[in-house]
ZAROKOL-658255 format. One line per 8 residues: their letters; for each residue x, y, z of C-alpha. Coordinates in nm, 4 decimals. Layout:
BEGIN
a) X/Y/Z | ...;
//
This chain:
BEGIN
merkkflk) -2.2646/0.1269/8.7222 | -2.6064/0.0028/8.6093 | -2.6416/-0.3660/8.5358 | -2.7534/-0.3096/8.1749 | -2.4580/-0.0801/8.1059 | -2.2204/-0.3280/8.2722 | -2.3498/-0.6171/8.0557 | -2.3140/-0.4092/7.7389;
tlgasaaf) -1.9569/-0.3231/7.8377 | -1.8820/-0.6855/7.9170 | -2.0366/-0.7990/7.5884 | -1.8215/-0.5619/7.3830 | -1.5092/-0.6610/7.5761 | -1.5793/-1.0305/7.5323 | -1.6448/-0.9844/7.1603 | -1.3182/-0.7918/7.1271;
avaypclh) -1.1270/-1.0599/7.3200 | -1.2575/-1.3303/7.0858 | -1.2237/-1.1324/6.7605 | -0.8805/-0.9781/6.8212 | -0.6737/-1.2990/6.7760 | -0.8667/-1.3832/6.4598 | -0.8259/-1.0375/6.3107 | -0.4649/-1.0174/6.4214;
scssnrre) -0.3632/-1.3585/6.2781 | -0.2926/-1.2253/5.9290 | -0.0857/-0.9262/6.0370 | 0.2823/-0.8999/5.9539 | 0.3738/-0.9457/6.3222 | 0.2262/-1.2982/6.3152 | 0.4849/-1.4391/6.0712 | 0.7248/-1.5420/6.3470;
alvtfpep) 0.4591/-1.7604/6.5112 | 0.3749/-1.9601/6.1968 | 0.5386/-2.2982/6.1593 | 0.6811/-2.3044/5.8079 | 0.7959/-2.5905/5.5893 | 1.0353/-2.6080/5.2925 | 0.8918/-2.6445/4.9443 | 0.9118/-3.0066/4.8272;
sgvdfvid) 1.1771/-3.1021/4.5746 | 1.3077/-3.4238/4.4248 | 0.9625/-3.5807/4.4371 | 0.9360/-3.9219/4.2683 | 0.7361/-4.1985/4.4349 | 0.4491/-4.4382/4.3707 | 0.1342/-4.5309/4.5572 | -0.0755/-4.8435/4.5132;
ltnpdfaa) -0.4377/-4.7372/4.4691 | -0.5572/-5.0783/4.5942 | -0.4151/-4.9933/4.9375 | -0.7067/-4.9040/5.1733 | -0.5132/-4.5922/5.2851 | -0.5865/-4.4438/4.9415 | -0.9554/-4.5424/4.9168 | -1.0610/-4.1752/4.8971;
lannggfv) -0.8985/-4.1573/4.5527 | -1.1639/-4.3931/4.4139 | -1.4158/-4.1058/4.4190 | -1.4123/-3.7839/4.2193 | -1.3323/-3.5016/4.4616 | -1.1569/-3.7358/4.7057 | -0.8053/-3.6645/4.8263 | -0.5344/-3.8057/5.0503;
lvksnsse) -0.2328/-3.6550/5.2209 | 0.0892/-3.8394/5.1503 | 0.4281/-3.8117/5.3161 | 0.6945/-3.9206/5.0724 | 1.0602/-3.9557/5.1502 | 1.2303/-3.7504/4.8805 | 1.5558/-3.5583/4.8843 | 1.6357/-3.7083/5.2245;
sltdivva) 1.3363/-3.5423/5.3899 | 0.9667/-3.6048/5.4330 | 0.7620/-3.4260/5.1699 | 0.3968/-3.3379/5.2154 | 0.1853/-3.3968/4.9037 | -0.1909/-3.3755/4.8510 | -0.3116/-3.6259/4.5902 | -0.6659/-3.5885/4.4572;
rnlegelv) -0.9030/-3.7330/4.2039 | -1.0455/-3.4168/4.0522 | -1.4105/-3.3768/3.9566 | -1.3358/-3.5050/3.6048 | -1.1809/-3.8247/3.7439 | -0.8156/-3.7332/3.6749 | -0.5492/-3.7821/3.9415 | -0.3661/-3.4620/4.0360;
aasqicsh) -0.0967/-3.3872/4.2931 | 0.0249/-3.0698/4.4587 | 0.2422/-2.9594/4.7452 | 0.0683/-2.9329/5.0804 | 0.3052/-2.6423/5.1449 | 0.1307/-2.3199/5.0555 | 0.3287/-2.0746/4.8453 | 0.1965/-1.7860/5.0552;
qqtdqvrf) 0.3700/-1.8481/5.3880 | 0.4869/-2.2101/5.3634 | 0.2328/-2.3647/5.5998 | 0.1264/-2.7249/5.5332 | -0.2488/-2.6723/5.5087 | -0.3222/-2.7091/5.1346 | -0.6119/-2.9456/5.0608 | -0.8262/-3.0260/4.7553;
isedggif) -1.1851/-2.9012/4.7725 | -1.4725/-2.9500/4.5301 | -1.5618/-2.5792/4.5036 | -1.5282/-2.3904/4.1753 | -1.4735/-2.7062/3.9700 | -1.2129/-2.8427/4.2124 | -0.9314/-2.6314/4.3540 | -0.6478/-2.6460/4.6033;
rcsthgsr) -0.7061/-2.4298/4.9126 | -0.4875/-2.3414/5.2081 | -0.6825/-2.3031/5.5303 | -0.4146/-2.0902/5.7006 | -0.4964/-1.7640/5.5196 | -0.7416/-1.8719/5.2481 | -0.5087/-1.8961/4.9473 | -0.6817/-2.0652/4.6532;
fsqngtpi) -0.5150/-2.2258/4.3525 | -0.6341/-2.3784/4.0271 | -0.5364/-2.7363/3.9505 | -0.2363/-2.6094/3.7536 | -0.1142/-2.4140/4.0594 | -0.2154/-2.0648/3.9469 | -0.3349/-1.8435/4.2363 | -0.7030/-1.7568/4.1940;
ntitdnpl) -0.7411/-1.4990/4.4690 | -0.5334/-1.2061/4.5935 | -0.3758/-1.3734/4.8977 | -0.0600/-1.4569/4.7016 | 0.0895/-1.4155/4.3550 | 0.3129/-1.7205/4.4002 | 0.1984/-2.0400/4.2260 | 0.1429/-2.3634/4.4143;
kifntsle) 0.3861/-2.6407/4.3250 | 0.2136/-2.9047/4.1113 | 0.3537/-3.2515/4.0397 | 0.3196/-3.4792/3.7388 | 0.1167/-3.7970/3.7745 | 0.1255/-4.1163/3.5706 | -0.1140/-4.4065/3.6205 | -0.0270/-4.7615/3.5166;
gdilrife) -0.2924/-5.0061/3.6289 | -0.3404/-4.9397/4.0010 | 0.0026/-4.7805/4.0516 | 0.0150/-4.4013/4.0563 | 0.3525/-4.2342/4.0122 | 0.3948/-3.8791/4.1442 | 0.7031/-3.7005/4.0217 | 0.8628/-3.3721/3.9152;
//
């Protein structure tokens, strides 16, 4: 085999080897390999915004990931200060396939996005792309001084 032909063959094979796992990750056969988490329930806790762990919430667009102990289990919550300066909270557990990769991003006026498959949600939990029709769980917030309550 000629060297040029061999390199072209190798290049296509290498590209296929790299692309196949990425293209295959959203197939129905992949569901068994995903680590899934239960949707949070019984959420009712407070955070002190003066705590350095929550410094990101001082800035519009900033967010923190919080593990709260509710309903006898750890619950993953993303708490954000949206672009208008309001504090919002949502489940880190995506309603698409229950992975814990939901984060707040400053795109499109501020949205929640899951990095696992690209699900996007408005701040009220409504899906804004076609990845899922299931809404993201949103929590109530109440601010008194520097104490933020997150609850259902």
